[in-house]
C-alpha positions as protocol buffer text, in pm:
chain_id: "A"
residue {
  index: 1
  type: MET
  ca { x: 473 y: -1103 z: 260 }
}
residue {
  index: 2
  type: GLN
  ca { x: 671 y: -1325 z: 26 }
}
residue {
  index: 3
  type: ASP
  ca { x: 633 y: -1612 z: 274 }
}
residue {
  index: 4
  type: ILE
  ca { x: 253 y: -1587 z: 266 }
}
residue {
  index: 5
  type: PHE
  ca { x: 247 y: -1616 z: -113 }
}
residue {
  index: 6
  type: ARG
  ca { x: 523 y: -1859 z: -189 }
}
residue {
  index: 7
  type: GLY
  ca { x: 561 y: -1903 z: -566 }
}
residue {
  index: 8
  type: ARG
  ca { x: 358 y: -1586 z: -643 }
}
residue {
  index: 9
  type: THR
  ca { x: 642 y: -1345 z: -707 }
}
residue {
  index: 10
  type: THR
  ca { x: 532 y: -1282 z: -1069 }
}
residue {
  index: 11
  type: GLU
  ca { x: 178 y: -1201 z: -960 }
}
residue {
  index: 12
  type: LEU
  ca { x: 296 y: -981 z: -676 }
}
residue {
  index: 13
  type: ARG
  ca { x: 521 y: -792 z: -908 }
}
residue {
  index: 14
  type: ILE
  ca { x: 244 y: -734 z: -1163 }
}
residue {
  index: 15
  type: LEU
  ca { x: 2 y: -612 z: -894 }
}
residue {
  index: 16
  type: ASP
  ca { x: 266 y: -383 z: -743 }
}
residue {
  index: 17
  type: LYS
  ca { x: 323 y: -233 z: -1088 }
}
residue {
  index: 18
  type: LYS
  ca { x: -55 y: -186 z: -1150 }
}
residue {
  index: 19
  type: PHE
  ca { x: -112 y: -25 z: -809 }
}
residue {
  index: 20
  type: LYS
  ca { x: 175 y: 228 z: -867 }
}
residue {
  index: 21
  type: GLN
  ca { x: 36 y: 347 z: -1205 }
}
residue {
  index: 22
  type: SER
  ca { x: -143 y: 677 z: -1207 }
}
residue {
  index: 23
  type: GLY
  ca { x: -489 y: 715 z: -1344 }
}
residue {
  index: 24
  type: PHE
  ca { x: -750 y: 447 z: -1384 }
}
residue {
  index: 25
  type: VAL
  ca { x: -637 y: 97 z: -1432 }
}
residue {
  index: 26
  type: MET
  ca { x: -863 y: -205 z: -1459 }
}
residue {
  index: 27
  type: THR
  ca { x: -708 y: -538 z: -1374 }
}
residue {
  index: 28
  type: VAL
  ca { x: -887 y: -870 z: -1387 }
}
residue {
  index: 29
  type: LEU
  ca { x: -764 y: -1145 z: -1150 }
}
residue {
  index: 30
  type: TYR
  ca { x: -910 y: -1486 z: -1223 }
}
residue {
  index: 31
  type: GLY
  ca { x: -838 y: -1843 z: -1141 }
}
residue {
  index: 32
  type: SER
  ca { x: -970 y: -2150 z: -966 }
}
residue {
  index: 33
  type: ARG
  ca { x: -1163 y: -2106 z: -646 }
}
residue {
  index: 34
  type: ARG
  ca { x: -990 y: -2103 z: -309 }
}
residue {
  index: 35
  type: ILE
  ca { x: -638 y: -2029 z: -430 }
}
residue {
  index: 36
  type: GLY
  ca { x: -602 y: -1685 z: -261 }
}
residue {
  index: 37
  type: LYS
  ca { x: -705 y: -1433 z: -518 }
}
residue {
  index: 38
  type: THR
  ca { x: -895 y: -1205 z: -276 }
}
residue {
  index: 39
  type: LYS
  ca { x: -621 y: -1239 z: -15 }
}
residue {
  index: 40
  type: LEU
  ca { x: -358 y: -1142 z: -274 }
}
residue {
  index: 41
  type: ILE
  ca { x: -551 y: -825 z: -360 }
}
residue {
  index: 42
  type: ASN
  ca { x: -626 y: -733 z: -1 }
}
residue {
  index: 43
  type: ILE
  ca { x: -263 y: -763 z: 108 }
}
residue {
  index: 44
  type: ASN
  ca { x: -152 y: -551 z: -179 }
}
residue {
  index: 45
  type: LEU
  ca { x: -415 y: -283 z: -113 }
}
residue {
  index: 46
  type: HIS
  ca { x: -307 y: -258 z: 249 }
}
residue {
  index: 47
  type: LYS
  ca { x: 65 y: -263 z: 156 }
}
residue {
  index: 48
  type: THR
  ca { x: 26 y: 25 z: -90 }
}
residue {
  index: 49
  type: ASN
  ca { x: -222 y: 221 z: 121 }
}
residue {
  index: 50
  type: VAL
  ca { x: -456 y: 254 z: -182 }
}
residue {
  index: 51
  type: ALA
  ca { x: -762 y: 180 z: 35 }
}
residue {
  index: 52
  type: ASN
  ca { x: -667 y: 456 z: 284 }
}
residue {
  index: 53
  type: GLU
  ca { x: -602 y: 718 z: 18 }
}
residue {
  index: 54
  type: GLU
  ca { x: -947 y: 660 z: -139 }
}
residue {
  index: 55
  type: LEU
  ca { x: -1121 y: 719 z: 193 }
}
residue {
  index: 56
  type: GLU
  ca { x: -951 y: 1057 z: 257 }
}
């Protein structure tokens, strides 16, 4: 996954930390269009299985 998001180690680390927190956490991800914001979130959701846990 690091190869897909070269230069995004800080952002990946922050998202990993947020997804591992218990309880409700609101995170805002903003930036210029077409830089991979949605892809970054989707990859992290699938990596941490958060999406699957919510459906069960």
